[in-house]
N, CA and C atoms as an extended XYZ file, in Angstrom:
231
Properties=species:S:1:pos:R:3:atomname:S:1:resname:S:1:resid:I:1 pbc="F F F"
N      -103.956        7.853      -26.112 N   UNK     1
C      -103.394        8.136      -27.423 CA  UNK     1
C      -104.509        8.156      -28.454 C   UNK     1
N      -104.508        9.182      -29.300 N   UNK     2
C      -105.503        9.317      -30.356 CA  UNK     2
C      -105.077        8.456      -31.537 C   UNK     2
N      -106.035        7.753      -32.126 N   UNK     3
C      -105.741        6.927      -33.285 CA  UNK     3
C      -105.578        7.767      -34.537 C   UNK     3
N      -105.344        7.074      -35.638 N   UNK     4
C      -105.148        7.760      -36.902 CA  UNK     4
C      -106.044        7.169      -37.977 C   UNK     4
N      -106.348        8.014      -38.952 N   UNK     5
C      -107.101        7.606      -40.129 CA  UNK     5
C      -106.289        8.042      -41.348 C   UNK     5
N      -106.565        7.421      -42.478 N   UNK     6
C      -105.956        7.833      -43.740 CA  UNK     6
C      -107.017        8.532      -44.565 C   UNK     6
N      -106.640        9.634      -45.200 N   UNK     7
C      -107.598       10.375      -46.011 CA  UNK     7
C      -106.968       10.664      -47.373 C   UNK     7
N      -107.744       10.427      -48.409 N   UNK     8
C      -107.301       10.630      -49.781 CA  UNK     8
C      -108.203       11.670      -50.434 C   UNK     8
N      -107.613       12.720      -50.977 N   UNK     9
C      -108.367       13.738      -51.701 CA  UNK     9
C      -108.244       13.432      -53.184 C   UNK     9
N      -109.366       13.269      -53.847 N   UNK    10
C      -109.353       12.815      -55.231 CA  UNK    10
C      -109.863       13.884      -56.191 C   UNK    10
N      -109.542       13.684      -57.465 N   UNK    11
C      -109.990       14.621      -58.494 CA  UNK    11
C      -109.466       16.016      -58.222 C   UNK    11
N      -110.317       17.009      -58.400 N   UNK    12
C      -109.910       18.408      -58.221 CA  UNK    12
C      -109.573       18.750      -56.773 C   UNK    12
N      -109.950       17.899      -55.822 N   UNK    13
C      -109.609       18.156      -54.421 CA  UNK    13
C      -108.131       17.910      -54.136 C   UNK    13
N      -107.491       17.111      -54.974 N   UNK    14
C      -106.083       16.764      -54.763 CA  UNK    14
C      -105.164       17.984      -54.786 C   UNK    14
N      -105.602       19.064      -55.405 N   UNK    15
C      -104.774       20.266      -55.476 CA  UNK    15
C      -104.509       20.889      -54.105 C   UNK    15
N      -105.292       20.516      -53.103 N   UNK    16
C      -105.165       21.142      -51.785 CA  UNK    16
C      -104.146       20.464      -50.880 C   UNK    16
N      -103.593       19.332      -51.319 N   UNK    17
C      -102.519       18.698      -50.564 CA  UNK    17
C      -101.337       18.511      -51.505 C   UNK    17
N      -100.165       18.342      -50.957 N   UNK    18
C       -98.968       18.323      -51.780 CA  UNK    18
C       -98.472       16.915      -52.087 C   UNK    18
N       -99.336       15.930      -51.974 N   UNK    19
C       -98.938       14.558      -52.250 CA  UNK    19
C      -100.085       13.805      -52.912 C   UNK    19
N       -99.737       12.821      -53.688 N   UNK    20
C      -100.765       11.980      -54.294 CA  UNK    20
C      -101.110       10.802      -53.382 C   UNK    20
N      -100.357       10.656      -52.311 N   UNK    21
C      -100.574        9.557      -51.370 CA  UNK    21
C      -101.605        9.968      -50.315 C   UNK    21
N      -102.309        8.990      -49.737 N   UNK    22
C      -103.214        9.314      -48.629 CA  UNK    22
C      -102.436        9.964      -47.482 C   UNK    22
N      -103.100       10.837      -46.757 N   UNK    23
C      -102.491       11.585      -45.663 CA  UNK    23
C      -102.983       11.013      -44.343 C   UNK    23
N      -102.082       10.844      -43.388 N   UNK    24
C      -102.471       10.402      -42.040 CA  UNK    24
C      -103.007       11.603      -41.265 C   UNK    24
N      -104.152       11.421      -40.645 N   UNK    25
C      -104.764       12.475      -39.834 CA  UNK    25
C      -105.197       11.878      -38.503 C   UNK    25
N      -105.360       12.720      -37.506 N   UNK    26
C      -105.807       12.264      -36.199 CA  UNK    26
C      -107.272       11.854      -36.261 C   UNK    26
N      -107.598       10.772      -35.620 N   UNK    27
C      -108.996       10.363      -35.491 CA  UNK    27
C      -109.662       11.285      -34.468 C   UNK    27
N      -110.992       11.281      -34.462 N   UNK    28
C      -111.721       12.053      -33.466 CA  UNK    28
C      -112.358       13.327      -33.977 C   UNK    28
N      -111.960       13.788      -35.164 N   UNK    29
C      -112.564       14.984      -35.742 CA  UNK    29
C      -113.520       14.574      -36.851 C   UNK    29
N      -114.419       15.480      -37.215 N   UNK    30
C      -115.349       15.184      -38.300 CA  UNK    30
C      -114.615       15.202      -39.640 C   UNK    30
N      -115.198       14.539      -40.617 N   UNK    31
C      -114.634       14.557      -41.959 CA  UNK    31
C      -114.546       15.995      -42.455 C   UNK    31
N      -115.610       16.758      -42.266 N   UNK    32
C      -115.645       18.149      -42.730 CA  UNK    32
C      -114.513       18.953      -42.100 C   UNK    32
N      -114.371       18.893      -40.782 N   UNK    33
C      -113.334       19.660      -40.075 CA  UNK    33
C      -111.938       19.244      -40.565 C   UNK    33
N      -111.742       17.958      -40.752 N   UNK    34
C      -110.455       17.463      -41.224 CA  UNK    34
C      -110.157       17.978      -42.626 C   UNK    34
N      -111.148       17.950      -43.514 N   UNK    35
C      -110.958       18.437      -44.880 CA  UNK    35
C      -110.572       19.910      -44.883 C   UNK    35
N      -111.271       20.707      -44.115 N   UNK    36
C      -110.966       22.146      -44.049 CA  UNK    36
C      -109.560       22.359      -43.475 C   UNK    36
N      -109.182       21.567      -42.470 N   UNK    37
C      -107.846       21.725      -41.887 CA  UNK    37
C      -106.742       21.339      -42.877 C   UNK    37
N      -107.078       20.527      -43.876 N   UNK    38
C      -106.115       20.164      -44.924 CA  UNK    38
C      -106.062       21.194      -46.048 C   UNK    38
N      -106.939       22.207      -45.996 N   UNK    39
C      -106.909       23.270      -46.992 CA  UNK    39
C      -108.062       23.280      -47.970 C   UNK    39
N      -108.997       22.341      -47.842 N   UNK    40
C      -110.173       22.354      -48.723 CA  UNK    40
C      -111.053       23.538      -48.306 C   UNK    40
N      -111.396       24.421      -49.236 N   UNK    41
C      -112.234       25.568      -48.880 CA  UNK    41
C      -113.576       25.123      -48.282 C   UNK    41
N      -114.029       25.852      -47.278 N   UNK    42
C      -115.283       25.516      -46.600 CA  UNK    42
C      -116.477       25.556      -47.548 C   UNK    42
N      -116.344       26.260      -48.656 N   UNK    43
C      -117.447       26.385      -49.610 CA  UNK    43
C      -117.426       25.291      -50.680 C   UNK    43
N      -116.416       24.450      -50.682 N   UNK    44
C      -116.269       23.404      -51.696 CA  UNK    44
C      -117.194       22.235      -51.394 C   UNK    44
N      -117.892       21.734      -52.391 N   UNK    45
C      -118.798       20.594      -52.220 CA  UNK    45
C      -118.057       19.299      -52.538 C   UNK    45
N      -118.203       18.325      -51.660 N   UNK    46
C      -117.584       17.023      -51.884 CA  UNK    46
C      -118.356       15.953      -51.118 C   UNK    46
N      -118.135       14.730      -51.516 N   UNK    47
C      -118.735       13.577      -50.848 CA  UNK    47
C      -117.622       12.771      -50.208 C   UNK    47
N      -117.991       11.939      -49.226 N   UNK    48
C      -116.993       11.132      -48.532 CA  UNK    48
C      -117.395        9.661      -48.520 C   UNK    48
N      -116.394        8.837      -48.687 N   UNK    49
C      -116.541        7.395      -48.521 CA  UNK    49
C      -115.616        6.991      -47.374 C   UNK    49
N      -116.167        6.300      -46.398 N   UNK    50
C      -115.367        5.801      -45.279 CA  UNK    50
C      -115.378        4.288      -45.351 C   UNK    50
N      -114.209        3.723      -45.517 N   UNK    51
C      -114.078        2.262      -45.632 CA  UNK    51
C      -115.019        1.716      -46.701 C   UNK    51
N      -115.155        2.488      -47.810 N   UNK    52
C      -115.951        2.059      -48.954 CA  UNK    52
C      -117.435        2.354      -48.879 C   UNK    52
N      -117.889        2.986      -47.790 N   UNK    53
C      -119.309        3.299      -47.613 CA  UNK    53
C      -119.519        4.816      -47.596 C   UNK    53
N      -120.590        5.268      -48.228 N   UNK    54
C      -120.905        6.700      -48.208 CA  UNK    54
C      -121.111        7.135      -46.757 C   UNK    54
N      -120.529        8.273      -46.409 N   UNK    55
C      -120.622        8.771      -45.037 CA  UNK    55
C      -120.982       10.246      -45.026 C   UNK    55
N      -121.664       10.654      -43.982 N   UNK    56
C      -122.002       12.054      -43.758 CA  UNK    56
C      -120.730       12.802      -43.367 C   UNK    56
N      -120.636       14.069      -43.746 N   UNK    57
C      -119.444       14.854      -43.437 CA  UNK    57
C      -119.286       15.131      -41.949 C   UNK    57
N      -120.324       14.863      -41.148 N   UNK    58
C      -120.223       15.025      -39.697 CA  UNK    58
C      -119.668       13.776      -39.016 C   UNK    58
N      -119.451       12.710      -39.789 N   UNK    59
C      -118.913       11.466      -39.234 CA  UNK    59
C      -117.593       11.748      -38.525 C   UNK    59
N      -117.447       11.225      -37.321 N   UNK    60
C      -116.216       11.386      -36.551 CA  UNK    60
C      -115.244       10.277      -36.924 C   UNK    60
N      -114.076       10.665      -37.392 N   UNK    61
C      -113.078        9.693      -37.819 CA  UNK    61
C      -112.680        8.774      -36.673 C   UNK    61
N      -112.552        7.496      -37.003 N   UNK    62
C      -112.164        6.475      -36.041 CA  UNK    62
C      -110.784        5.935      -36.411 C   UNK    62
N      -110.102        5.377      -35.441 N   UNK    63
C      -108.803        4.777      -35.680 CA  UNK    63
C      -108.912        3.711      -36.770 C   UNK    63
N      -108.060        3.802      -37.773 N   UNK    64
C      -108.030        2.814      -38.839 CA  UNK    64
C      -108.926        3.102      -40.030 C   UNK    64
N      -109.738        4.161      -39.979 N   UNK    65
C      -110.608        4.504      -41.107 CA  UNK    65
C      -109.776        4.873      -42.336 C   UNK    65
N      -110.312        4.519      -43.509 N   UNK    66
C      -109.750        4.974      -44.771 CA  UNK    66
C      -110.829        5.809      -45.448 C   UNK    66
N      -110.538        7.087      -45.660 N   UNK    67
C      -111.517        8.042      -46.171 CA  UNK    67
C      -111.098        8.530      -47.554 C   UNK    67
N      -112.049        8.527      -48.471 N   UNK    68
C      -111.839        9.108      -49.801 CA  UNK    68
C      -112.770       10.298      -49.927 C   UNK    68
N      -112.218       11.467      -50.217 N   UNK    69
C      -113.023       12.660      -50.488 CA  UNK    69
C      -113.084       12.838      -51.991 C   UNK    69
N      -114.306       12.940      -52.513 N   UNK    70
C      -114.533       13.004      -53.948 CA  UNK    70
C      -115.337       14.265      -54.264 C   UNK    70
N      -114.871       15.087      -55.211 N   UNK    71
C      -115.621       16.306      -55.543 CA  UNK    71
C      -116.978       15.936      -56.161 C   UNK    71
N      -117.973       16.739      -55.832 N   UNK    72
C      -119.282       16.553      -56.442 CA  UNK    72
C      -119.241       17.131      -57.840 C   UNK    72
N      -119.891       16.438      -58.741 N   UNK    73
C      -119.910       16.850      -60.138 CA  UNK    73
C      -121.317       17.326      -60.486 C   UNK    73
N      -121.396       18.447      -61.164 N   UNK    74
C      -122.702       18.938      -61.602 CA  UNK    74
C      -122.646       19.164      -63.101 C   UNK    74
N      -123.778       19.298      -63.659 N   UNK    75
C      -123.828       19.538      -65.094 CA  UNK    75
C      -125.164       19.095      -65.627 C   UNK    75
N      -125.253       18.997      -66.894 N   UNK    76
C      -126.491       18.583      -67.528 CA  UNK    76
C      -126.885       19.578      -68.588 C   UNK    76
N      -128.083       19.426      -68.980 N   UNK    77
C      -128.602       20.258      -70.067 CA  UNK    77
C      -129.227       21.526      -69.533 C   UNK    77
């Protein structure tokens, strides 16, 4: 049996899912693949926190992980 992780899309990424609550996803896939499967465009830039720690988008989700996807912000002078 494959485990599950919870994933939360925050800020402007939230528009790609139809709930404000974290979504249950199957463990075993990369953060990037999971985000795209939820509707986040492949060209969209974002960062990930797994269990409160910055993680690479190639990280393979593990059973019980809590993932926050946060849009990258740019700007300046």
